[in-house]
C-alpha positions as CSV (number, residue, x, y, z in Angstrom):
1,M,0.0,0.0,0.0
2,V,1.6,3.3,-1.1
3,G,0.3,6.8,-0.6
4,L,0.2,10.0,1.3
5,D,-1.7,9.0,4.4
6,S,-0.9,11.5,7.3
7,G,-3.6,10.2,9.6
8,E,-5.4,13.5,9.4
9,P,-9.1,13.6,8.5
10,R,-9.7,14.2,4.8
11,F,-12.7,15.5,3.0
12,A,-14.2,15.3,-0.5
13,T,-16.7,17.5,-2.2
14,A,-19.5,15.8,-4.3
15,Y,-22.3,17.1,-6.5
16,W,-25.8,16.2,-5.3
17,T,-29.2,16.7,-6.9
18,V,-31.3,18.0,-4.1
19,G,-34.6,18.9,-5.8
20,P,-36.1,19.5,-9.3
21,W,-33.5,21.5,-11.2
22,Q,-31.5,22.1,-8.0
23,G,-27.9,21.1,-7.4
24,Q,-25.6,21.4,-4.4
25,L,-22.0,20.7,-3.6
26,R,-21.7,18.8,-0.4
27,R,-18.6,18.2,1.8
28,E,-18.2,14.8,3.3
29,E,-15.5,13.0,5.2
30,L,-13.3,10.6,3.2
31,A,-12.3,7.3,4.8
32,P,-8.7,6.3,4.2
33,P,-8.2,3.5,1.7
34,R,-7.9,0.0,3.1
35,E,-6.0,-2.9,1.7
36,G,-7.0,-3.5,-1.9
37,E,-8.6,0.0,-2.2
38,A,-7.3,3.2,-3.9
39,L,-7.8,6.9,-3.3
40,V,-8.5,8.8,-6.6
41,R,-8.2,12.5,-7.2
42,T,-10.5,13.4,-10.0
43,L,-9.3,15.3,-13.0
44,Y,-12.4,15.2,-15.2
45,S,-15.9,13.8,-15.2
46,G,-18.4,13.5,-18.0
47,L,-22.0,14.6,-18.0
48,S,-24.1,12.3,-20.1
49,R,-27.0,14.6,-21.0
50,G,-29.7,12.0,-21.6
51,T,-29.8,10.2,-18.3
52,E,-28.5,13.1,-16.2
53,R,-31.2,15.4,-17.6
54,L,-33.8,13.1,-16.1
55,V,-32.0,12.9,-12.8
56,H,-31.6,16.7,-12.6
57,A,-35.3,17.3,-13.4
58,N,-36.4,14.6,-10.8
59,R,-38.1,12.7,-13.7
60,V,-36.6,9.3,-13.3
61,P,-39.7,6.9,-13.5
62,E,-40.3,5.1,-10.3
63,R,-40.7,1.7,-12.0
64,V,-37.2,1.9,-13.6
65,A,-35.4,3.7,-10.8
66,G,-33.5,0.5,-9.9
67,L,-32.3,0.1,-13.5
68,M,-30.9,3.6,-13.6
69,E,-28.9,3.4,-10.4
70,A,-25.2,4.1,-11.0
71,P,-22.5,1.8,-9.4
72,H,-21.5,4.2,-6.6
73,Q,-24.7,6.2,-6.4
74,E,-25.7,7.5,-2.9
75,G,-29.2,8.5,-2.0
76,S,-32.2,7.5,-4.1
77,F,-34.4,8.9,-6.8
78,P,-35.9,11.4,-7.2
79,C,-33.6,13.2,-4.6
80,P,-31.4,13.8,-2.8
81,V,-29.1,11.7,-4.9
82,K,-25.4,11.7,-5.9
83,Y,-25.3,10.4,-9.5
84,G,-22.9,10.0,-12.3
85,Y,-20.7,7.4,-13.9
86,L,-17.9,8.8,-16.0
87,S,-14.9,9.8,-13.9
88,V,-11.2,10.1,-14.7
89,G,-8.6,10.8,-12.1
90,V,-5.1,10.1,-10.7
91,V,-4.5,7.4,-8.0
92,E,-2.9,9.1,-5.0
93,E,-2.9,6.2,-2.6
94,G,-3.3,2.4,-3.1
95,P,-1.5,-0.5,-4.8
96,A,2.0,0.5,-5.9
97,E,1.3,-0.4,-9.5
98,L,-1.6,2.1,-9.6
99,V,-0.2,5.1,-7.7
100,G,0.4,8.0,-10.0
101,R,-1.6,6.4,-12.9
102,T,-4.5,8.0,-14.6
103,V,-7.6,5.8,-14.3
104,F,-11.3,5.6,-15.3
105,C,-14.0,4.7,-12.9
106,L,-17.8,4.5,-12.9
107,Y,-18.1,7.1,-10.1
108,P,-20.4,10.2,-9.6
109,H,-19.2,13.8,-9.8
110,Q,-16.9,14.1,-6.8
111,D,-13.3,15.5,-6.4
112,R,-11.9,12.6,-4.5
113,Y,-13.1,9.1,-3.7
114,V,-12.0,5.7,-2.4
115,V,-13.0,2.6,-4.4
116,P,-11.7,-1.0,-4.7
117,A,-8.7,-1.0,-6.9
118,S,-10.3,-3.7,-9.1
119,E,-12.9,-1.1,-10.2
120,L,-10.3,1.1,-11.8
121,A,-9.2,0.9,-15.5
122,V,-5.8,2.4,-16.3
123,V,-6.0,5.0,-19.1
124,P,-3.4,4.4,-21.8
125,D,-0.7,7.0,-22.1
126,G,-1.9,8.0,-25.6
127,V,-5.4,9.0,-24.3
128,P,-5.8,12.5,-22.9
129,P,-7.6,12.4,-19.5
130,H,-10.4,14.6,-20.6
131,R,-11.2,12.3,-23.6
132,A,-11.2,9.2,-21.4
133,V,-14.5,10.2,-19.9
134,L,-16.0,8.7,-23.1
135,A,-14.9,5.2,-22.1
136,G,-18.4,4.2,-21.0
137,A,-20.0,5.2,-24.3
138,I,-17.3,3.5,-26.3
139,E,-17.6,0.3,-24.3
140,T,-21.3,0.3,-25.1
141,A,-20.5,0.7,-28.8
142,V,-17.9,-2.1,-28.7
143,N,-20.5,-4.4,-27.2
144,A,-23.1,-3.4,-29.8
145,L,-20.7,-4.2,-32.7
146,W,-19.8,-7.6,-31.1
147,D,-23.6,-8.2,-31.3
148,A,-24.0,-6.8,-34.8
149,S,-20.9,-8.6,-36.3
150,P,-20.5,-6.3,-39.3
151,R,-18.9,-7.9,-42.4
152,I,-16.8,-6.5,-45.2
153,G,-18.8,-4.7,-47.8
154,D,-21.9,-4.3,-45.5
155,R,-24.4,-1.4,-45.9
156,I,-25.1,-0.1,-42.4
157,A,-27.2,2.8,-41.1
158,V,-27.1,4.2,-37.5
159,V,-30.4,5.8,-36.6
160,G,-30.0,8.3,-33.8
161,C,-26.7,10.2,-33.5
162,G,-26.5,10.9,-29.8
163,L,-23.6,9.9,-27.6
164,V,-24.0,6.1,-28.1
165,G,-25.1,6.3,-31.7
166,G,-22.1,8.6,-32.4
167,A,-19.8,6.2,-30.7
168,V,-21.0,3.3,-32.9
169,L,-20.5,5.5,-36.0
170,A,-17.0,6.5,-34.9
171,L,-16.0,2.8,-34.6
172,L,-17.8,1.7,-37.8
173,R,-15.9,4.3,-39.9
174,R,-12.8,2.1,-39.4
175,F,-14.6,-0.9,-41.0
176,P,-14.3,-1.8,-44.8
177,L,-18.0,-1.1,-45.5
178,S,-19.7,-0.4,-48.8
179,R,-21.9,2.2,-47.1
180,L,-22.2,3.8,-43.7
181,E,-24.9,6.4,-43.1
182,A,-25.8,8.5,-40.0
183,V,-29.5,9.1,-39.8
184,D,-31.1,11.6,-37.5
185,A,-34.2,13.9,-37.5
186,D,-32.1,16.8,-36.2
187,P,-30.3,18.5,-39.1
188,A,-27.8,20.0,-36.7
189,K,-26.3,16.5,-36.4
190,A,-25.1,16.7,-40.0
191,S,-22.1,18.8,-38.9
192,F,-21.2,16.1,-36.3
193,A,-21.4,13.4,-38.9
194,E,-19.2,15.5,-41.2
195,R,-16.5,15.7,-38.5
196,L,-16.5,11.9,-38.4
197,G,-16.3,11.7,-42.1
198,V,-19.6,9.9,-42.3
199,D,-22.5,10.5,-44.7
200,F,-25.6,12.1,-43.1
201,A,-29.3,11.7,-44.1
202,S,-32.6,12.7,-42.6
203,P,-35.0,9.7,-41.9
204,D,-36.9,10.4,-45.1
205,E,-33.8,10.5,-47.3
206,A,-31.9,7.6,-45.8
207,H,-30.9,4.7,-48.1
208,D,-32.7,1.3,-47.6
209,D,-31.6,-2.3,-48.3
210,C,-29.2,-2.2,-45.3
211,D,-27.5,-5.3,-44.1
212,V,-27.6,-4.0,-40.5
213,V,-29.3,-1.0,-38.9
214,V,-28.3,0.1,-35.4
215,H,-31.1,2.0,-33.6
216,C,-30.2,4.6,-31.0
217,S,-33.0,7.3,-31.3
218,A,-35.1,6.0,-28.4
219,S,-38.3,6.8,-30.4
220,A,-41.0,4.7,-31.9
221,A,-40.7,6.6,-35.1
222,G,-37.0,5.9,-35.3
223,L,-37.6,2.2,-34.7
224,A,-40.4,2.1,-37.4
225,R,-38.0,3.7,-39.9
226,C,-35.3,1.1,-39.1
227,L,-37.8,-1.7,-40.2
228,E,-38.0,0.1,-43.5
229,L,-34.3,0.7,-44.0
230,V,-33.1,-2.9,-43.3
231,G,-33.0,-5.3,-46.2
232,D,-34.6,-8.7,-46.5
233,D,-33.3,-11.1,-43.8
234,G,-31.5,-8.1,-42.3
235,E,-31.0,-7.3,-38.6
236,I,-31.8,-4.3,-36.4
237,I,-29.6,-3.9,-33.3
238,E,-31.6,-2.0,-30.6
239,L,-29.5,0.2,-28.3
240,S,-32.2,2.6,-27.2
241,W,-33.4,2.8,-23.7
242,Y,-37.1,3.8,-23.5
243,G,-37.7,3.9,-19.7
244,E,-41.4,3.6,-19.1
245,Q,-42.3,5.0,-22.5
246,P,-44.6,2.6,-24.4
247,V,-43.3,1.8,-27.9
248,S,-45.5,0.8,-30.8
249,V,-43.7,-1.3,-33.4
250,P,-45.4,-1.9,-36.8
251,L,-44.8,-5.7,-37.0
252,G,-47.9,-6.1,-39.1
253,A,-46.3,-4.7,-42.3
254,D,-43.5,-6.7,-43.9
255,F,-41.7,-7.7,-40.8
256,H,-42.5,-11.4,-41.2
257,A,-42.6,-11.5,-45.0
258,R,-39.1,-10.1,-45.2
259,R,-37.8,-12.2,-42.3
260,L,-36.4,-9.3,-40.4
261,S,-34.7,-9.6,-37.0
262,L,-34.8,-7.2,-34.1
263,R,-32.3,-7.8,-31.3
264,A,-31.4,-6.0,-28.1
265,S,-27.9,-5.1,-27.2
266,Q,-27.1,-4.0,-23.6
267,V,-23.8,-3.3,-21.9
268,G,-24.6,-5.1,-18.7
269,Q,-23.1,-8.3,-20.0
270,V,-20.5,-9.0,-22.7
271,A,-22.2,-9.7,-26.0
272,L,-22.8,-13.4,-26.5
273,P,-20.5,-13.8,-29.5
274,R,-17.6,-12.8,-27.2
275,R,-18.9,-13.7,-23.7
276,H,-16.8,-16.8,-23.3
277,R,-13.6,-15.2,-24.5
278,R,-13.7,-11.6,-23.1
279,T,-14.4,-10.2,-19.6
280,T,-16.0,-6.9,-18.9
281,A,-12.6,-5.6,-17.8
282,Q,-11.0,-6.5,-21.1
283,R,-13.9,-4.9,-22.9
284,L,-13.4,-1.6,-21.0
285,A,-9.6,-1.8,-21.6
286,L,-10.3,-2.1,-25.3
287,A,-12.6,0.9,-25.2
288,L,-9.9,3.0,-23.6
289,E,-7.4,1.9,-26.2
290,L,-9.8,3.0,-29.0
291,L,-9.9,6.4,-27.5
292,E,-6.4,7.1,-28.7
293,D,-8.2,8.3,-31.9
294,P,-8.4,12.1,-31.7
295,I,-11.7,12.0,-33.6
296,F,-13.4,11.4,-30.3
297,D,-12.7,15.0,-29.3
298,A,-15.7,15.8,-31.6
299,F,-18.0,14.4,-28.9
300,L,-16.8,16.7,-26.1
301,G,-18.2,20.0,-24.9
302,G,-17.0,22.3,-22.2
303,P,-15.2,22.2,-19.9
304,T,-17.2,23.5,-16.9
305,D,-15.4,23.9,-13.6
306,F,-16.6,21.6,-10.9
307,E,-17.2,24.4,-8.4
308,D,-19.6,26.0,-11.0
309,L,-21.6,22.9,-11.6
310,P,-24.6,23.7,-9.4
311,E,-25.2,27.0,-11.2
312,A,-24.4,25.6,-14.6
313,M,-26.4,22.4,-14.5
314,D,-29.7,23.9,-15.7
315,G,-28.1,25.1,-18.9
316,L,-26.2,21.8,-19.4
317,A,-29.2,19.6,-18.9
318,S,-31.6,21.7,-21.0
319,E,-32.9,20.3,-24.2
320,K,-32.4,23.7,-25.8
321,S,-28.8,24.2,-24.5
322,E,-27.2,24.1,-28.0
323,S,-29.6,26.5,-29.5
324,A,-29.0,28.8,-26.6
325,G,-25.3,28.9,-27.4
326,I,-24.2,26.5,-24.6
327,Q,-21.6,24.1,-26.1
328,T,-22.5,21.0,-24.2
329,G,-21.4,18.5,-26.9
330,L,-22.6,14.9,-26.8
331,C,-20.7,14.5,-23.5
332,H,-20.0,17.6,-21.4
333,V,-16.7,17.7,-19.6
334,I,-16.5,18.8,-15.9
335,R,-13.0,20.0,-14.9
336,Y,-11.7,19.7,-11.3
337,P,-9.1,21.9,-9.5
338,V,-5.6,20.6,-9.4
339,S,-5.4,21.4,-5.7
340,G,-8.4,19.1,-5.0
341,S,-11.4,19.9,-2.8
342,K,-11.8,23.3,-1.3
343,G,-14.7,22.2,0.8
344,R,-17.0,24.9,-0.6
345,L,-20.7,24.4,-0.3
346,C,-22.9,25.7,-3.1
347,I,-26.7,25.7,-2.7
348,R,-28.9,26.9,-5.5
């Protein structure tokens, strides 16, 4: 066990949602790491706008609250709750092989924390710490492509160009495909697709006869369009999370006649085609290696300083943030002070 333990009490500062559209920084005592644990000082965390917008607005449906719990969440929905799952920091104390290393962890927005060392993934030297906050999204995309098994010369469409859909597109652009098309109802996503070097189309203009369609729009209209875009005997990989939203799927059209397949992909388990030969730790390590590609900077917005997060969260979580001139990106970066926690309390 290596570190800086002086025996003095130490404190951390964490972001909590304390009411609808209300955030607060709370100071809490930090227990010293025990054998097999590590103390991490946070450098950056990522704000995933889709899920964290629901948390910030206190709109997490009660029936799916358990499914939305983050690994190190404290409190419960709707509030008060400490939530988040994209954290990158430096190990200050812990196993000798980890001290001084930059690591990724599924931890909420907090400036220091203690976790089992086994829950930390080392960030490769070629990946900037701020980019490593995307590891969770890239891991989800890796799992989806293991499910989809794209083949040389395939024609593939990705419907819905948010964080996960964008991650799938960024990985697929490296494959020898005949056609890769980003499909989204929001014309503003065209500039994002252009940065990836991928063709963009509105749902009405998208090409059909696809071998595989990956659905990420979380809308019934998007799923219905996927059934039209995929070719005979083709497959749709469903990555959307709908919560308690009912979804009507038009299976009475040509779904059976054209022998279409609709298959779920979910990151909770390694995709079946690789489940016996890859662990979740190996999958995450692969995702971090893939982040050496600088194209992933196109996903990032910000940064916002951690101490300003309670005041800034309304704008970051708003559905109209981009049109209001707030550059949130698909994943917004929260930046932490080099000196660590100042113990400041912010109550909105």
